[in-house]
C-alpha positions in Angstrom: 0.1 0.1 0.0 2.9 2.1 0.6 4.1 1.7 -2.7 0.5 3.0 -4.4 0.5 6.0 -2.2 3.8 6.6 -3.3 2.6 6.7 -6.9 -0.4 8.5 -5.8 2.0 11.2 -4.8 4.0 11.0 -8.0 0.7 11.2 -10.3 -0.2 14.1 -8.0 3.5 16.0 -8.9 3.0 15.4 -12.4 -0.6 17.3 -12.2 0.9 20.0 -10.5 3.8 20.7 -13.1 1.0 20.3 -16.2 2.8 16.9 -17.5 -0.5 14.8 -17.5 -4.5 16.5 -17.4 -6.0 14.0 -15.2 -5.6 11.2 -12.5 -8.5 9.3 -11.0 -8.0 8.2 -7.5 -10.2 5.4 -6.0 -10.2 3.0 -3.2 -12.0 2.2 0.4 -13.2 5.2 2.3 -10.7 6.5 5.3 -7.9 5.0 3.4 -5.9 8.1 3.2 -6.4 9.2 -0.4 -7.7 12.7 0.1 -4.9 13.3 2.6 -2.1 12.1 0.2 -3.4 14.1 -2.4 -3.9 17.8 -0.4 -0.7 16.8 1.1 1.3 16.4 -2.7 -0.5 19.7 -3.6 0.7 21.8 -0.5 4.0 20.3 -0.9 4.2 21.4 -4.3 3.7 24.9 -3.2 0.5 25.6 -4.7 -2.8 27.5 -3.0 -6.4 27.1 -2.9 -8.6 29.3 -4.2 -11.1 29.5 -1.6 -7.6 31.2 0.6 -8.2 34.3 -1.8 -12.0 34.5 -1.8 -11.9 38.5 -1.4 -9.8 38.7 -4.1 -10.6 38.7 -7.6 -8.3 38.6 -10.5 -9.0 39.4 -14.5 -7.7 37.0 -16.6 -5.2 39.1 -18.4 -5.3 37.0 -21.7 -9.2 37.4 -22.4 -10.0 41.1 -22.0 -14.0 39.7 -22.0 -13.4 37.7 -19.0 -14.9 37.7 -16.3 -13.0 37.8 -13.0 -11.5 34.5 -11.6 -10.4 33.5 -8.3 -6.8 33.4 -8.0 -5.1 30.5 -6.5 -4.2 27.5 -7.8 -6.6 24.9 -7.4 -10.2 24.3 -6.5 -11.5 21.2 -4.8 -15.5 20.6 -5.1 -16.9 17.9 -2.6 -20.4 16.7 -2.7 -22.7 17.1 -5.1 -22.4 18.9 -8.4 -24.9 18.7 -11.8 -24.1 18.7 -15.2 -24.3 22.6 -15.7 -22.1 23.5 -12.1 -19.6 21.0 -13.3 -19.6 23.0 -17.0 -19.4 26.7 -14.4 -16.9 25.1 -11.9 -14.5 24.1 -15.3 -15.0 27.2 -16.8 -14.0 29.3 -13.9 -11.0 27.3 -13.1 -10.2 26.3 -16.6 -6.6 27.2 -16.2 -6.4 25.7 -12.6 -6.3 22.2 -10.6 -9.7 21.1 -10.4 -10.1 18.2 -7.4 -13.2 16.0 -7.4 -13.6 14.6 -3.8 -16.6 12.5 -3.7 -18.4 14.3 -6.1 -19.3 11.0 -7.9 -22.4 12.3 -8.9 -20.3 13.6 -12.2 -19.1 10.2 -12.8 -22.5 9.0 -13.1 -24.4 11.8 -15.3 -24.0 11.2 -18.9 -24.0 15.0 -19.7 -21.7 15.6 -16.9 -18.9 12.7 -18.2 -19.1 14.2 -22.3 -18.0 17.5 -20.5 -15.6 16.0 -18.4 -14.4 13.9 -22.2 -14.3 17.0 -23.8 -12.0 18.5 -20.6 -9.6 15.7 -20.5 -9.3 15.1 -24.5 -5.6 14.2 -25.8 -6.0 16.9 -28.4 -3.7 20.0 -28.5 -6.9 22.4 -27.3 -9.1 21.2 -25.3 -12.6 22.9 -26.0 -16.0 22.4 -24.1 -19.5 23.7 -25.2 -23.1 24.1 -23.5 -25.5 24.3 -26.1 -28.4 23.8 -24.1 -31.0 27.2 -23.5 -31.6 28.7 -20.7 -34.6 30.2 -19.3 -32.8 32.4 -16.6 -30.0 35.1 -17.0 -26.5 33.1 -17.2 -23.2 34.8 -17.8 -21.7 31.7 -19.1 -20.2 31.5 -22.4 -21.4 28.8 -24.8 -17.9 27.6 -25.6 -14.6 27.4 -23.8 -11.1 26.6 -23.9 -10.1 24.2 -20.9 -6.2 24.3 -20.0 -6.1 23.1 -16.6 -5.8 19.6 -14.7 -8.1 17.5 -12.8 -7.9 14.9 -10.4 -11.2 12.6 -8.9 -10.6 11.2 -5.7 -13.8 8.3 -5.4 -14.9 5.7 -3.3 -16.5 4.3 -6.7 -14.8 1.1 -7.6 -12.2 1.5 -10.3 -13.9 -0.4 -12.8 -17.0 1.3 -12.5 -15.5 4.3 -13.6 -16.3 5.7 -16.9 -14.0 3.7 -19.7 -13.8 6.8 -21.5 -12.8 9.1 -18.3 -9.9 6.2 -17.4 -8.2 6.0 -20.7 -7.7 9.9 -20.6 -6.7 9.5 -17.1 -3.8 8.3 -15.3 -5.4 5.6 -12.8 -4.8 4.3 -9.4 -7.0 1.7 -7.6 -5.9 1.5 -3.7 -8.4 -1.1 -3.0 
């Protein structure tokens, strides 16, 4: 198990230095998956967007971009709809997004399609949301995602969608 956790740490370090786009880490609850990921992220000197909640920065690469959170990574725990996922990926399109026990996105077909686009192996990874909304929304219909994603889940690895597994480095700690 120590060897596997060392492998997890190495993969998270590769995410931190932008060498790979995604890691899926699965295993039973209480093993220390989240602990190892967060320890490695912090050892890499990365900062959580939540520590900058009162400070907003404008994306200098895009004059029309809305204000974005500062920091290097964002953690999503709990539940997300596909639209919430789209918003999260847009707002953190140049950061590391850590989905910790946010298994709803790994089960929703629309969310899976968004994730497949975000993890694609093309030079540019574009995501689109082309559903009409009956309420005001500041989200663009499409954007380029240049961030990385870490999935931490108790779901057995073989139950994670094959397309997500094939686009990610995977570690099963079961």
